[in-house]
C-alpha positions as a Markdown table, in Angstrom:
| # | Residue | x | y | z |
|---|---|---|---|---|
| 1 | Met | 14.0 | 28.7 | 22.0 |
| 2 | Leu | 16.2 | 26.9 | 20.0 |
| 3 | Thr | 18.9 | 26.4 | 22.5 |
| 4 | Gln | 16.1 | 24.9 | 24.7 |
| 5 | Leu | 14.9 | 22.9 | 21.9 |
| 6 | Leu | 18.3 | 21.2 | 21.0 |
| 7 | Ala | 19.1 | 20.4 | 24.8 |
| 8 | Ile | 15.9 | 19.0 | 25.0 |
| 9 | Ala | 16.3 | 16.5 | 22.1 |
| 10 | Arg | 19.7 | 15.9 | 22.9 |
| 11 | Asn | 19.2 | 14.8 | 26.2 |
| 12 | Ala | 16.1 | 12.6 | 24.8 |
| 13 | Leu | 18.5 | 11.2 | 22.3 |
| 14 | Ile | 21.3 | 10.0 | 24.9 |
| 15 | Glu | 18.6 | 8.6 | 27.1 |
| 16 | Ser | 16.9 | 6.7 | 24.4 |
| 17 | Val | 20.1 | 5.2 | 23.2 |
| 18 | Arg | 21.2 | 3.9 | 26.7 |
| 19 | Gln | 17.9 | 2.0 | 27.3 |
| 20 | Pro | 19.1 | -1.7 | 27.2 |
| 21 | Ile | 15.4 | -2.5 | 25.1 |
| 22 | Phe | 17.4 | -0.1 | 22.3 |
| 23 | Phe | 20.2 | -2.2 | 21.7 |
| 24 | Ile | 18.2 | -5.6 | 22.2 |
| 25 | Leu | 15.6 | -5.0 | 19.8 |
| 26 | Ile | 18.2 | -3.8 | 17.2 |
| 27 | Met | 20.0 | -6.9 | 17.8 |
| 28 | Val | 16.8 | -9.3 | 17.8 |
| 29 | Ser | 15.8 | -7.7 | 14.5 |
| 30 | Gly | 19.2 | -8.6 | 12.9 |
| 31 | Val | 19.2 | -12.4 | 14.5 |
| 32 | Ala | 15.8 | -12.5 | 13.2 |
| 33 | Gln | 16.9 | -11.4 | 9.6 |
| 34 | Val | 18.9 | -14.4 | 9.2 |
| 35 | Phe | 16.2 | -16.9 | 10.3 |
| 36 | Asn | 13.8 | -15.1 | 7.6 |
| 37 | Asn | 16.3 | -15.7 | 5.3 |
| 38 | Leu | 15.9 | -19.7 | 6.0 |
| 39 | Leu | 12.5 | -19.2 | 6.5 |
| 40 | Ser | 12.2 | -18.1 | 3.0 |
| 41 | Thr | 13.7 | -21.0 | 1.1 |
| 42 | Tyr | 10.6 | -23.0 | 0.5 |
| 43 | Ser | 8.3 | -20.2 | -0.6 |
| 44 | Met | 7.5 | -22.0 | -4.0 |
| 45 | Gly | 8.0 | -18.9 | -6.1 |
| 46 | Tyr | 8.1 | -19.0 | -9.6 |
| 47 | Ser | 7.9 | -15.7 | -11.2 |
| 48 | Asp | 10.6 | -13.3 | -11.3 |
| 49 | Ser | 10.9 | -9.5 | -11.2 |
| 50 | Ser | 13.3 | -7.0 | -11.7 |
| 51 | Glu | 15.1 | -7.0 | -8.6 |
| 52 | Val | 13.9 | -9.8 | -6.5 |
| 53 | Ser | 12.9 | -13.6 | -7.8 |
| 54 | Gly | 11.5 | -16.5 | -6.6 |
| 55 | Asp | 11.9 | -16.9 | -2.9 |
| 56 | Glu | 13.4 | -13.6 | -2.5 |
| 57 | Lys | 10.0 | -12.5 | -2.6 |
| 58 | Leu | 8.7 | -14.0 | 0.8 |
| 59 | Phe | 12.2 | -12.6 | 2.1 |
| 60 | Leu | 11.7 | -9.0 | 1.1 |
| 61 | Asp | 8.1 | -9.3 | 2.6 |
| 62 | Ile | 8.8 | -10.7 | 5.5 |
| 63 | Gly | 12.1 | -8.8 | 6.2 |
| 64 | Leu | 10.5 | -5.4 | 6.0 |
| 65 | Ser | 7.7 | -6.6 | 8.2 |
| 66 | Thr | 9.8 | -7.5 | 10.8 |
| 67 | Ile | 11.6 | -4.1 | 10.8 |
| 68 | Leu | 8.2 | -2.4 | 10.8 |
| 69 | Ile | 7.0 | -4.5 | 14.1 |
| 70 | Ala | 10.3 | -3.9 | 16.0 |
| 71 | Leu | 10.2 | -0.3 | 15.0 |
| 72 | Thr | 6.7 | -0.1 | 16.4 |
| 73 | Leu | 7.7 | -1.8 | 19.5 |
| 74 | Leu | 10.8 | 0.2 | 20.2 |
| 75 | Ala | 9.5 | 3.6 | 19.7 |
| 76 | Ala | 6.5 | 2.7 | 22.1 |
| 77 | Phe | 9.5 | 1.8 | 24.5 |
| 78 | Ile | 11.9 | 4.4 | 24.4 |
| 79 | Ala | 8.9 | 7.3 | 24.2 |
| 80 | Thr | 7.6 | 6.2 | 27.7 |
| 81 | Ala | 11.1 | 5.7 | 28.9 |
| 82 | Val | 11.9 | 9.6 | 27.9 |
| 83 | Leu | 8.6 | 11.4 | 28.3 |
| 84 | Ser | 5.8 | 8.9 | 30.1 |
| 85 | Arg | 8.3 | 7.9 | 33.0 |
| 86 | Glu | 9.8 | 11.1 | 33.8 |
| 87 | Ile | 6.5 | 12.7 | 34.2 |
| 88 | Glu | 5.9 | 9.9 | 36.5 |
| 89 | Gln | 8.9 | 10.1 | 38.4 |
| 90 | Lys | 8.7 | 14.0 | 38.8 |
| 91 | Thr | 11.6 | 14.7 | 37.1 |
| 92 | Ala | 9.8 | 16.6 | 34.1 |
| 93 | Leu | 8.9 | 19.1 | 36.6 |
| 94 | Thr | 12.5 | 20.4 | 36.9 |
| 95 | Val | 12.4 | 21.1 | 33.1 |
| 96 | Val | 8.5 | 22.6 | 32.8 |
| 97 | Ser | 9.1 | 24.7 | 36.1 |
| 98 | Lys | 11.7 | 26.7 | 34.1 |
| 99 | Pro | 10.6 | 29.3 | 31.5 |
| 100 | Val | 10.5 | 26.3 | 29.0 |
| 101 | Ala | 7.0 | 25.7 | 27.5 |
| 102 | Arg | 5.1 | 22.6 | 27.5 |
| 103 | Pro | 4.9 | 22.6 | 23.9 |
| 104 | Leu | 8.6 | 23.0 | 23.3 |
| 105 | Phe | 9.4 | 20.2 | 26.1 |
| 106 | Val | 7.1 | 18.0 | 23.6 |
| 107 | Ile | 8.8 | 18.8 | 20.3 |
| 108 | Gly | 12.0 | 18.5 | 22.0 |
| 109 | Lys | 11.2 | 14.8 | 23.1 |
| 110 | Tyr | 9.9 | 14.1 | 19.9 |
| 111 | Leu | 13.0 | 15.0 | 18.2 |
| 112 | Gly | 15.1 | 13.1 | 20.6 |
| 113 | Val | 13.4 | 10.0 | 20.4 |
| 114 | Ser | 13.1 | 10.4 | 16.2 |
| 115 | Ala | 16.8 | 10.6 | 16.1 |
| 116 | Ala | 17.4 | 7.6 | 18.3 |
| 117 | Met | 14.9 | 5.7 | 16.2 |
| 118 | Ala | 16.5 | 6.8 | 13.0 |
| 119 | Ile | 20.0 | 5.3 | 14.1 |
| 120 | Ala | 17.9 | 1.8 | 14.9 |
| 121 | Thr | 15.9 | 2.0 | 11.5 |
| 122 | Gly | 19.4 | 2.5 | 10.0 |
| 123 | Leu | 21.0 | -0.4 | 11.6 |
| 124 | Met | 17.9 | -2.7 | 11.0 |
| 125 | Leu | 17.9 | -2.0 | 7.5 |
| 126 | Leu | 21.4 | -2.7 | 6.8 |
| 127 | Phe | 20.9 | -6.0 | 8.8 |
| 128 | Phe | 18.1 | -6.7 | 6.1 |
| 129 | Leu | 19.9 | -5.5 | 3.2 |
| 130 | Leu | 22.9 | -7.5 | 4.1 |
| 131 | Ser | 21.0 | -10.6 | 4.3 |
| 132 | Leu | 19.1 | -10.0 | 0.8 |
| 133 | Gln | 22.7 | -9.5 | -0.1 |
| 134 | His | 23.7 | -12.8 | 0.5 |
| 135 | Gly | 20.5 | -14.3 | -1.1 |
| 136 | Val | 18.3 | -16.8 | -0.3 |
| 137 | Met | 19.9 | -20.4 | -0.6 |
| 138 | Ser | 17.2 | -22.2 | -2.2 |
| 139 | Arg | 19.1 | -25.0 | -3.7 |
| 140 | Ala | 21.7 | -27.4 | -2.4 |
| 141 | Met | 24.0 | -26.0 | -5.1 |
| 142 | Asp | 23.9 | -22.4 | -3.5 |
| 143 | Glu | 27.0 | -21.6 | -1.5 |
| 144 | Val | 27.3 | -19.2 | 1.2 |
| 145 | Asp | 28.2 | -15.5 | 0.3 |
| 146 | Gln | 31.4 | -15.6 | 2.1 |
| 147 | Pro | 32.0 | -11.7 | 1.7 |
| 148 | Val | 28.7 | -10.7 | 3.4 |
| 149 | Leu | 29.4 | -12.9 | 6.4 |
| 150 | Val | 32.9 | -12.1 | 7.1 |
| 151 | Phe | 32.4 | -8.2 | 6.8 |
| 152 | Gly | 28.9 | -8.4 | 8.3 |
| 153 | Leu | 29.7 | -10.5 | 11.2 |
| 154 | Gly | 33.2 | -8.6 | 11.6 |
| 155 | Ala | 31.3 | -5.3 | 11.7 |
| 156 | Val | 29.2 | -6.4 | 14.6 |
| 157 | Ala | 31.8 | -8.3 | 16.3 |
| 158 | Leu | 34.3 | -5.3 | 16.3 |
| 159 | Ser | 31.7 | -2.7 | 17.1 |
| 160 | Met | 30.8 | -5.0 | 20.2 |
| 161 | Gly | 34.7 | -5.5 | 21.1 |
| 162 | Val | 35.5 | -1.9 | 21.0 |
| 163 | Ala | 32.3 | -1.1 | 23.1 |
| 164 | Leu | 33.5 | -3.8 | 25.7 |
| 165 | Trp | 36.9 | -2.2 | 25.8 |
| 166 | Gly | 35.7 | 1.1 | 26.3 |
| 167 | Asn | 33.3 | -0.1 | 28.8 |
| 168 | Tyr | 35.8 | -1.8 | 30.8 |
| 169 | Phe | 38.8 | 0.8 | 30.7 |
| 170 | Tyr | 36.5 | 4.2 | 30.4 |
| 171 | Gly | 33.2 | 3.5 | 31.7 |
| 172 | Trp | 31.4 | 3.7 | 28.6 |
| 173 | Met | 27.8 | 2.7 | 28.3 |
| 174 | Phe | 28.1 | -0.4 | 26.3 |
| 175 | Thr | 24.5 | -0.2 | 24.6 |
| 176 | Ser | 24.8 | 3.0 | 23.3 |
| 177 | Ser | 28.6 | 2.7 | 22.5 |
| 178 | Ala | 27.8 | -0.3 | 20.6 |
| 179 | Thr | 25.2 | 1.0 | 18.9 |
| 180 | Leu | 26.8 | 4.2 | 17.6 |
| 181 | Ile | 30.0 | 2.3 | 16.5 |
| 182 | Met | 28.1 | -0.2 | 14.7 |
| 183 | Leu | 25.9 | 1.9 | 12.6 |
| 184 | Pro | 29.1 | 2.9 | 10.2 |
| 185 | Leu | 30.9 | -0.2 | 10.6 |
| 186 | Val | 27.9 | -2.2 | 9.3 |
| 187 | Phe | 27.2 | 0.6 | 6.7 |
| 188 | Leu | 30.7 | 0.3 | 5.3 |
| 189 | Ala | 30.7 | -3.9 | 5.4 |
| 190 | Trp | 27.4 | -3.5 | 3.1 |
| 191 | Val | 29.1 | -1.0 | 0.4 |
| 192 | Ile | 31.9 | -3.7 | 0.2 |
| 193 | Thr | 29.9 | -6.3 | -0.5 |
| 194 | Leu | 28.3 | -4.4 | -3.0 |
| 195 | Phe | 31.8 | -4.5 | -4.8 |
| 196 | Met | 32.2 | -8.1 | -4.0 |
| 197 | Gly | 31.1 | -11.2 | -5.3 |
| 198 | Pro | 30.5 | -14.6 | -3.5 |
| 199 | Asp | 33.8 | -15.7 | -4.6 |
| 200 | Trp | 35.7 | -12.7 | -3.6 |
| 201 | Arg | 35.8 | -11.2 | -7.1 |
| 202 | Phe | 35.5 | -7.6 | -7.5 |
| 203 | Gln | 32.4 | -6.4 | -9.4 |
| 204 | Gly | 30.7 | -3.1 | -10.5 |
| 205 | Phe | 29.0 | -1.3 | -7.5 |
| 206 | Met | 25.7 | -1.0 | -9.3 |
| 207 | Gly | 25.9 | -5.0 | -10.2 |
| 208 | Asp | 24.0 | -5.8 | -6.7 |
| 209 | Leu | 22.8 | -2.4 | -6.0 |
| 210 | Arg | 18.7 | -2.6 | -6.0 |
| 211 | Pro | 17.3 | 1.0 | -6.1 |
| 212 | Gln | 13.8 | 0.1 | -6.0 |
| 213 | Ile | 14.4 | -2.0 | -2.6 |
| 214 | Leu | 16.3 | 0.7 | -1.5 |
| 215 | Leu | 13.4 | 3.1 | -2.1 |
| 216 | Ala | 10.9 | 1.0 | -0.4 |
| 217 | Ser | 13.3 | 0.8 | 2.6 |
| 218 | Val | 13.3 | 4.2 | 2.9 |
| 219 | Ala | 9.7 | 4.7 | 2.8 |
| 220 | Val | 9.7 | 2.3 | 6.0 |
| 221 | Gly | 12.2 | 4.6 | 7.3 |
| 222 | Ile | 9.8 | 7.4 | 7.0 |
| 223 | Ser | 6.8 | 5.4 | 8.4 |
| 224 | Met | 9.3 | 5.4 | 11.5 |
| 225 | Leu | 8.5 | 9.1 | 12.1 |
| 226 | Val | 4.8 | 8.5 | 12.2 |
| 227 | Leu | 5.0 | 5.7 | 14.7 |
| 228 | Thr | 7.3 | 7.9 | 16.9 |
| 229 | Ala | 4.8 | 10.5 | 17.0 |
| 230 | Val | 2.0 | 8.2 | 17.6 |
| 231 | Ala | 4.3 | 6.7 | 20.8 |
| 232 | Val | 5.1 | 10.2 | 22.2 |
| 233 | Cys | 1.4 | 11.5 | 21.9 |
| 234 | Cys | 0.2 | 8.5 | 23.6 |
| 235 | Ser | 3.2 | 9.0 | 26.3 |
| 236 | Thr | 2.1 | 12.4 | 27.3 |
| 237 | Arg | -1.1 | 10.9 | 29.2 |
| 238 | Leu | -0.6 | 6.8 | 29.3 |
| 239 | Gly | 2.1 | 4.6 | 30.7 |
| 240 | Gln | 4.4 | 2.1 | 28.9 |
| 241 | Val | 1.8 | -0.9 | 28.6 |
| 242 | Met | -1.1 | 1.3 | 27.4 |
| 243 | Thr | 1.4 | 3.0 | 25.1 |
| 244 | Ile | 2.2 | -0.2 | 23.5 |
| 245 | Val | -1.4 | -1.4 | 23.1 |
| 246 | Val | -2.2 | 2.1 | 21.1 |
| 247 | Cys | 0.7 | 1.9 | 19.1 |
| 248 | Leu | 0.7 | -1.6 | 17.9 |
| 249 | Gly | -3.6 | -0.6 | 17.7 |
| 250 | Val | -2.7 | 2.2 | 15.4 |
| 251 | Phe | -0.3 | 0.0 | 13.6 |
| 252 | Leu | -2.9 | -2.7 | 12.7 |
| 253 | Phe | -5.6 | -0.4 | 12.1 |
| 254 | Gly | -3.2 | 1.7 | 9.5 |
| 255 | Leu | -2.2 | -1.7 | 7.8 |
| 256 | Leu | -6.1 | -2.6 | 7.6 |
| 257 | Ser | -7.8 | 0.8 | 7.0 |
| 258 | Asn | -7.9 | 0.6 | 3.2 |
| 259 | His | -10.0 | -2.5 | 3.9 |
| 260 | Leu | -12.0 | -1.8 | 7.0 |
| 261 | Val | -12.8 | 1.9 | 5.9 |
| 262 | Gly | -11.4 | 2.6 | 2.7 |
| 263 | Arg | -13.6 | 0.7 | 0.7 |
| 264 | Arg | -16.8 | 2.5 | 2.0 |
| 265 | Ala | -15.2 | 5.8 | 2.0 |
| 266 | Phe | -14.9 | 5.7 | -1.9 |
| 267 | Val | -17.2 | 3.6 | -3.9 |
| 268 | Asn | -16.7 | 3.5 | -7.6 |
| 269 | Asp | -16.0 | 0.5 | -9.7 |
| 270 | Pro | -14.1 | 1.3 | -12.8 |
| 271 | Ile | -15.4 | 0.4 | -16.1 |
| 272 | Glu | -11.8 | -0.9 | -17.5 |
| 273 | Arg | -8.4 | 0.5 | -18.0 |
| 274 | Ile | -7.4 | 3.1 | -20.7 |
| 275 | Ala | -5.2 | 1.9 | -23.2 |
| 276 | Ser | -4.8 | 4.8 | -25.4 |
| 277 | Ala | -6.3 | 8.2 | -25.8 |
| 278 | Glu | -6.0 | 10.5 | -29.2 |
| 279 | Ala | -7.2 | 13.8 | -29.9 |
| 280 | Val | -9.8 | 14.0 | -32.7 |
| 281 | Val | -10.9 | 17.4 | -32.8 |
| 282 | Asp | -9.1 | 19.8 | -30.2 |
| 283 | Glu | -7.1 | 22.9 | -31.0 |
| 284 | Asn | -5.3 | 23.1 | -27.6 |
| 285 | Gly | -4.8 | 19.5 | -27.2 |
| 286 | Asp | -6.3 | 19.8 | -23.3 |
| 287 | Leu | -9.8 | 18.5 | -24.0 |
| 288 | Ser | -11.0 | 21.9 | -21.9 |
| 289 | Gly | -12.9 | 23.6 | -24.8 |
| 290 | Ala | -16.3 | 23.3 | -25.8 |
| 291 | Gly | -16.7 | 20.4 | -28.8 |
| 292 | Asp | -13.3 | 19.2 | -27.8 |
| 293 | Thr | -13.6 | 15.7 | -29.3 |
| 294 | Trp | -11.0 | 12.4 | -28.0 |
| 295 | Arg | -11.0 | 8.9 | -29.0 |
| 296 | Ile | -10.5 | 6.4 | -26.0 |
| 297 | Thr | -9.5 | 2.6 | -26.5 |
| 298 | Leu | -10.0 | 0.6 | -23.4 |
| 299 | Gly | -7.9 | -2.4 | -22.5 |
| 300 | Gly | -10.4 | -4.8 | -22.6 |
| 301 | Asp | -14.4 | -5.4 | -22.4 |
| 302 | Pro | -15.9 | -2.9 | -20.3 |
| 303 | Arg | -17.6 | -4.2 | -17.1 |
| 304 | Val | -20.6 | -2.1 | -17.9 |
| 305 | Asp | -21.4 | -1.2 | -21.3 |
| 306 | Leu | -21.5 | 2.3 | -22.5 |
| 307 | Thr | -24.1 | 3.9 | -24.4 |
| 308 | Pro | -24.3 | 7.5 | -25.9 |
| 309 | Gly | -25.2 | 10.2 | -24.0 |
| 310 | Asp | -23.6 | 8.5 | -20.7 |
| 311 | Ser | -20.9 | 10.9 | -18.7 |
| 312 | Phe | -17.5 | 9.8 | -18.8 |
| 313 | Phe | -15.0 | 10.0 | -16.0 |
| 314 | Phe | -11.9 | 9.1 | -15.7 |
| 315 | Ala | -8.9 | 9.1 | -12.8 |
| 316 | Ser | -5.1 | 7.7 | -12.1 |
| 317 | Asp | -6.7 | 5.7 | -9.1 |
| 318 | Pro | -8.7 | 2.4 | -9.6 |
| 319 | Ser | -11.0 | 3.9 | -6.6 |
| 320 | Gly | -11.9 | 7.0 | -8.1 |
| 321 | Val | -10.2 | 9.0 | -5.7 |
| 322 | Asp | -9.5 | 12.3 | -7.4 |
| 323 | Leu | -11.3 | 12.0 | -10.3 |
| 324 | Val | -10.0 | 14.6 | -13.3 |
| 325 | Val | -13.2 | 15.3 | -14.4 |
| 326 | Pro | -15.4 | 17.3 | -12.1 |
| 327 | Arg | -19.0 | 16.8 | -11.1 |
| 328 | His | -21.7 | 17.4 | -13.5 |
| 329 | Arg | -25.5 | 16.4 | -14.5 |
| 330 | Arg | -26.0 | 14.0 | -17.5 |
| 331 | Phe | -25.8 | 15.7 | -21.0 |
| 332 | Ala | -29.5 | 16.9 | -21.6 |
| 333 | Gly | -29.0 | 18.1 | -25.3 |
| 334 | Asp | -29.2 | 16.4 | -28.8 |
| 335 | Leu | -26.0 | 14.7 | -29.7 |
| 336 | Ser | -26.8 | 15.0 | -33.3 |
| 337 | Arg | -26.4 | 18.7 | -33.4 |
| 338 | Pro | -22.8 | 20.0 | -33.0 |
| 339 | Glu | -24.3 | 23.2 | -31.7 |
| 340 | Ser | -25.7 | 21.4 | -29.1 |
| 341 | Leu | -22.5 | 20.2 | -28.0 |
| 342 | Arg | -20.8 | 23.4 | -27.9 |
| 343 | Ser | -23.6 | 25.1 | -26.2 |
| 344 | Pro | -23.4 | 25.2 | -22.3 |
| 345 | Glu | -27.0 | 25.3 | -21.7 |
| 346 | Ser | -27.2 | 21.4 | -22.3 |
| 347 | Gly | -24.0 | 20.8 | -20.6 |
| 348 | Pro | -21.3 | 21.4 | -19.4 |
| 349 | Ala | -20.6 | 17.5 | -19.3 |
| 350 | Leu | -17.9 | 15.1 | -20.8 |
| 351 | Val | -20.4 | 12.7 | -22.8 |
| 352 | Val | -19.9 | 9.7 | -24.8 |
| 353 | Thr | -21.2 | 10.2 | -28.2 |
| 354 | Ala | -20.2 | 7.2 | -30.2 |
| 355 | Val | -19.4 | 3.4 | -29.1 |
| 356 | Glu | -17.6 | 1.1 | -31.3 |
| 357 | Asp | -15.8 | -2.3 | -31.1 |
| 358 | Gly | -18.0 | -3.8 | -28.4 |
| 359 | Ser | -17.7 | -0.6 | -26.3 |
| 360 | Arg | -14.0 | -0.9 | -26.4 |
| 361 | Thr | -13.6 | 2.5 | -28.4 |
| 362 | Val | -15.5 | 5.1 | -27.4 |
| 363 | Thr | -15.8 | 8.9 | -28.4 |
| 364 | Ile | -16.0 | 11.8 | -26.0 |
| 365 | Val | -16.8 | 15.1 | -26.4 |
| 366 | Asn | -16.5 | 18.2 | -24.1 |
| 367 | Ala | -20.3 | 19.5 | -24.1 |
| 368 | Gly | -20.2 | 23.4 | -22.9 |
| 369 | Gly | -16.4 | 23.9 | -21.7 |
| 370 | Leu | -16.3 | 21.6 | -18.6 |
| 371 | Ala | -13.5 | 22.0 | -16.9 |
| 372 | Val | -11.2 | 19.1 | -17.2 |
| 373 | Arg | -8.1 | 19.0 | -15.3 |
| 374 | Arg | -6.2 | 17.1 | -17.8 |
| 375 | Val | -6.5 | 15.0 | -20.8 |
| 376 | Pro | -6.7 | 11.1 | -20.5 |
| 377 | Val | -3.7 | 9.1 | -20.8 |
| 378 | Glu | -2.8 | 5.3 | -21.1 |
| 379 | Gly | -3.1 | 3.8 | -17.5 |
| 380 | Asp | -5.9 | 5.8 | -16.7 |
| 381 | Tyr | -9.2 | 4.0 | -15.1 |
| 382 | Ala | -12.6 | 5.0 | -16.7 |
| 383 | Phe | -15.7 | 5.6 | -14.9 |
| 384 | Arg | -19.4 | 6.2 | -16.0 |
| 385 | Ser | -20.3 | 8.2 | -12.6 |
| 386 | Met | -18.5 | 10.1 | -9.6 |
| 387 | Glu | -17.5 | 8.1 | -6.6 |
| 388 | Arg | -20.0 | 7.6 | -3.7 |
| 389 | Gly | -19.2 | 6.8 | -0.1 |
| 390 | Ser | -19.6 | 7.4 | 3.7 |
| 391 | Val | -18.6 | 10.5 | 5.1 |
| 392 | Ile | -17.9 | 9.1 | 8.4 |
| 393 | Ala | -15.7 | 6.4 | 6.8 |
| 394 | Arg | -14.1 | 8.9 | 4.6 |
| 395 | Leu | -13.3 | 10.8 | 7.5 |
| 396 | Val | -11.5 | 8.1 | 9.5 |
| 397 | Trp | -9.9 | 6.7 | 6.5 |
| 398 | Ser | -8.4 | 10.4 | 6.1 |
| 399 | Val | -6.9 | 11.1 | 9.6 |
| 400 | Thr | -5.7 | 7.6 | 10.4 |
| 401 | Pro | -1.7 | 7.1 | 9.9 |
| 402 | Asn | -2.3 | 4.9 | 6.6 |
| 403 | Met | 0.4 | 2.4 | 6.9 |
| 404 | Gln | -0.2 | 1.0 | 3.4 |
| 405 | Phe | 1.1 | 4.1 | 1.9 |
| 406 | Phe | 4.7 | 3.2 | 3.4 |
| 407 | Trp | 4.8 | -0.4 | 2.5 |
| 408 | Leu | 6.0 | -0.6 | -1.1 |
| 409 | Val | 7.0 | -3.9 | -1.3 |
| 410 | Asp | 3.8 | -5.0 | -3.7 |
| 411 | Ala | 5.4 | -2.6 | -6.1 |
| 412 | Val | 8.6 | -4.1 | -5.9 |
| 413 | Thr | 7.8 | -7.7 | -6.6 |
| 414 | Gln | 5.3 | -6.8 | -9.1 |
| 415 | Thr | 7.7 | -4.7 | -11.3 |
| 416 | His | 5.8 | -1.5 | -10.9 |
| 417 | Ala | 8.6 | 1.1 | -10.9 |
| 418 | Ile | 8.4 | 3.3 | -7.6 |
| 419 | Pro | 9.3 | 7.0 | -8.9 |
| 420 | Pro | 11.1 | 8.8 | -6.6 |
| 421 | Ser | 9.0 | 11.8 | -6.6 |
| 422 | Tyr | 6.6 | 9.3 | -4.4 |
| 423 | Leu | 8.8 | 9.7 | -1.6 |
| 424 | Gly | 8.4 | 13.4 | -1.7 |
| 425 | Lys | 4.3 | 13.3 | -1.4 |
| 426 | Leu | 5.2 | 10.4 | 1.3 |
| 427 | Ala | 7.1 | 12.9 | 3.4 |
| 428 | Leu | 4.8 | 15.6 | 3.0 |
| 429 | Tyr | 1.8 | 13.1 | 3.9 |
| 430 | Ser | 3.8 | 12.1 | 7.1 |
| 431 | Leu | 4.5 | 16.0 | 7.8 |
| 432 | Ser | 0.8 | 16.3 | 8.3 |
| 433 | Gln | 0.3 | 13.3 | 10.4 |
| 434 | Ile | 3.3 | 14.1 | 12.7 |
| 435 | Thr | 2.1 | 17.9 | 13.1 |
| 436 | Ala | -1.6 | 16.6 | 13.8 |
| 437 | Leu | -0.3 | 14.0 | 16.1 |
| 438 | Leu | 2.0 | 16.2 | 17.9 |
| 439 | Ser | -0.5 | 19.3 | 18.3 |
| 440 | Ile | -2.7 | 16.5 | 19.9 |
| 441 | Gly | 0.1 | 15.4 | 22.3 |
| 442 | Val | 0.7 | 19.3 | 23.2 |
| 443 | Ile | -3.0 | 19.5 | 24.3 |
| 444 | Leu | -3.1 | 16.4 | 26.4 |
| 445 | Phe | 0.4 | 17.5 | 28.2 |
| 446 | Gln | -0.8 | 21.2 | 28.6 |
| 447 | Lys | -3.0 | 19.9 | 31.9 |
| 448 | Arg | -1.0 | 17.0 | 32.5 |
| 449 | Glu | 0.1 | 17.1 | 36.5 |
| 450 | Val | 3.5 | 17.0 | 36.6 |
| 451 | Gly | 4.6 | 17.9 | 40.0 |
């Protein structure tokens, strides 16, 4: 089975990189990064961040946007070329008529297309990183970064020259040869430019390396795997035009899903952000025991005034998703009696017992031993009630590939550090989406007439 899977994936990879559109879209994306650099010159950027500042913020935004759009189109084109077109031309019959399971055929095609997409993504991101390394020339006094131009253009020219030579003398396929030669050469050019300043002087490797932008670029690369799964799933039943339409539709809806359905899936306005939290009475320091008392200081005036007896909730997400405090009824006991706060009969609940400093400081008590998952920390959001929302909206929001999860540009430009662990969570989310999409593709392909 593994041998068959690898053979199908290998053939899909070779067929994908040989498509003329594969090479064309990669080069169009590279040329577009040059124009993006020029268009970013007049963005009127005033604020700075740790890794991008001024006009570079706009370039970071439109540069990665260009890559995402190009990848969406490329996934649709090559997925239909290796799957839908094979079905229409009856060549898929020669494979599925042998002892090869149809699910294995679809998965193998996906792996091959994903490998080709990984090559394209790597090249597109390297073109983007080289252009970012050059920088936006916002002022007349800014000089061209000569090492970036020499090594970047040199790598592209050398790879095309070698591919032309191989095509003429040995019959190599130009598009695939140029792409496969270009990837390591452009990567080498980017690494060299990290050691070279604009004036050809040697500099430290970490001087121009931007880890947060690299993490954002990796997230875009992970999104490519999901987009490829969408394209392969559609190609089992649809032709090229409809596959492109569906892929673009899923891409756009995924970008807007938070606004269109996400805000209706979880409805809960935070009171204010927590500035500090300290234990007053808590032997274990976990806010899980009956009578555990904590003092919470909010970062500003609360949007809604809290009063003694109100329930208190908190979460790390401002929408109230995944509240740390479980659902519970309002505290029904006497706040002035300590035994009432410890008794499970009047709770369990996380209740506000005192309000100070114009509602900026509140004292909360775990009445009756409510199973709170963790203690509040700085940066959490405080709520007065559980989240509400539409079940249908929550279902649609959950199953739609949410492209905003992969879009980390806002975190970079707003100086919010991206933890590397987030990429691990993103990979798990992508794996679940890919599994679901390929399962749908296999179901659609099971009854597809291929003969």
